N, C-alpha and C positions, 0 to 999 in steps of 0.2 A: 478555432485551427481545423482542417478536414484533411484526413488522407488518403491517397486513392493509391494503392502500391506502394510502390518508391519513391511515390511524390504528394510531396506536403504542400497545403494552402493556406495563408493566415491573413486573414485579412473580418475587416465589421462591413456588416450591413451600414453603419451610417457613412463608411469610405464611398460607398455607390452614392448615396444622396449629398455629396460635396463636389461629384459631377452633372456633365449639361448630357445629353443627349447624344449629343456626338461624340465626345470623350470616353463615354461610358460603351457606345457601340464596336471602337478603336480596341477595346482593352479586350471585349469578348471575344473581338474576332483575334484579336491577336493569339490569343492562348487558344482558344482552340485551335488553331493551326498547329500548334506546337506540341497538342498533348490532347488524346481523343479521352472519353469518360467526362469533360469538361458538367456535361449538364451531372452527373452523378457527386460531384465534387461539391456544387452550385448549392444543390438540396442539401449536403449535410452542411455545409457552412450555414446556408437559412436556420436549417433544424437546431444546430447549438448555437445559435442568435437566439432563436427561438425562449430553446429550452433558459436561457442565462438571464436573457428578461421576466420569465415566470420567475425563477426561483429569487431572484433581487427583488420583483414585487412584494412576495411573497414571505419575506423577510422584513422587507419595509411594513409591510401589514400585520407584523409582530410587534416589530419595533413603534411605529407611529398608528397607531389603526385610525384616530380623529384625523386624521391631517390626510390620511388618504378620504376619509367618508367627506373631509370638506372639499378635496380635491375632484371627488365622484359626482356631488351635487353643483358645484362652481363649473366643471364641464358639463355636464345636463343641460341646466340655463344656459349657458354659452352655445349650447347644438341646435341652429335651427330648423334640426329634423328631430319629430320625436311628440310628446305626448306631454315633455313640462318637466318641473322638480321632480325625482326620487320619492316617493313616496313611503317612507319606510316602516309606518302603520301598517298599511296596504299590504308590505310583502312580508309583514312580519303574521298577517291574517288577525291585526286588531284594530278595526276601523275607528271605537270608539274607545275614550278614557273612562270621562263620569258616566255615571246613569242618567237618563232622562225620563223624570218623573212629571207626571201629571198632576193639577193643582189639589186633587181629590188625593192625591200620595202624599200630597206636601202635608195638607190637613190633617189627614190621618194620622200621621207621625208626631202632629203638634196636637191632636186631643190625646193619643196617647201615653202621654207627660203624665197624664192624670192617671188618679186609682180611683176602679172599679166603684168608692165610698163617695169620690170628690167629683165622681160624674152622675152618681146618683142626685149627690145636693144640688149641683149645679139644676138638673129638670126639676129637681124639687122645688129649689126657690123660684126658680120663672112660671113653675105653675101656680105657686100662689102669689107672684104678680098679676101674670095672665086672668088669673079667677078674681081679683081684684076691677081688674081693669074692665070687663065682660059688665060685672052685678055694676060699677059705680060711673064708668065710662060709657057704658054701650057698647066697646069691642077691645080688643087685642091691639095695643101699640106695636107698631112694626119700631123693633129696636134697632134694626137698620137703616131709617131713612130718618128717624125723628131727629130733632134740633136737644143742643143740650140743656139752652134753658127750657123747654117743655118739656122732656122730661125731668130735671129737675122740679119743677112744677108737680107732677104728680105723684112721685116720689116722695115730696116733702105731707102730701094728702095721707097717701099709700102708709107712711112709716105711725102716722095718728091714728088710720083707722084700722090696721091690719089686725087680723083674727083669727085662730083658727077653727079647721071645722071639725066634728065630732065634738060638741063641747058636753053631750050628756054622757060619753063616755071618758070623758078625760075628769069628771067632777071627781069619777069613781078613783081617781089617785091623788086628786087632792084638792083644798078647797074652791069654791065654787067659783070664787073672784081673780085666784090666778086659773082655773081652768078656762076664761076668756080671753086672755091674756096670750099673746105668745112671749119668753121668755128673752132673755139680755140674747143667749146665745143665738135662739133661734131668730130671733129680727138680725144678727149681725150674720148669721150664715145665707141669711136672703137677699141681703146686699152684697157677700159677697160671688152671691150665683149672679146675681144680673151683670157686675161688674169682669167676673170670665166667660159670660156667651159673651160678652160686649166683646172683649178682648180677642175671644175663638174667633171674633167674624167681624176682625180688622177695622173696628173700629176706633179712631183715638180717640177715646172719651172715658177718662176716671171717673165714676162718681163720689170716691171715697174722696181723691185729691183733685181735683181740677175746682180752680175756683168758681166756675159755676154749677153749683151741687151743694155750696156753702149755706144755702139758706136748708135744702133737704139732708143735708147731716146734722145743721144742729137742730131739726127737728127730731132727728134720729134718738141725739144725746137726751133733749130733753124726755122726751117717750120713755128711754129708759131711767134715767132719774126719777120720773113722775111715776114711774108704777112701784123702783124701789119705795119709795118715801112713801107710798100708799100702802103697802105692804104687799099690794097683789103680783108682786115680782120674786121669784125667790132670791135669795141672795147667795152667791158664787159659793158653791161648795170646794174649800180649799181640806185635803185628804194628808192625812199627817200619816206619815210612813215612818212605821216602828221597827 
């Protein structure tokens, strides 16, 4: 509804969309001929209609927000003019949801699952095995490329021949025959350290459970039993809590 003086005009902009060009020209000419100020009236009508549409859109957005979003995306996709679908992440300033880490970052997370004591144990165990390899084989083994059957053969011999260093200082703390042998827990710690190293370097090898290492593990168990029976390995101490 638009009022101009004592004259009022009520129509919708949808009404004009239903007319062809000739009919529209005739209506405008007739109204202009009978009443001055028609331009002001039509401007008021258009303004009122626009405000009505904005209020309706606002109410619809409050009541059905996701419907309007879906319609906006559909209309944008169907529009031949533009740059493509609406990028809501770009509009909000957040273009990436997930972190993108380097392989070094991922490995650092995996390594940090271990305590400092476990890390030191791994370093020590690998050091013992490498020292044996250099002295007996003449070189360090590449644990990243070695075949399981080849590694098993070397481990079988290592378990039988492994011996601690600094025997002279150890004899001051235990009998001489015991000082020259790794105790049960020490040998098992070396085994666990090698296994952990392989896992951390993404090798699909388990030197404890895989069937390829059956002979090596049999030697480890035999060595521990032999040392215990011979009295050169200290039995496991079970502490009693009072």
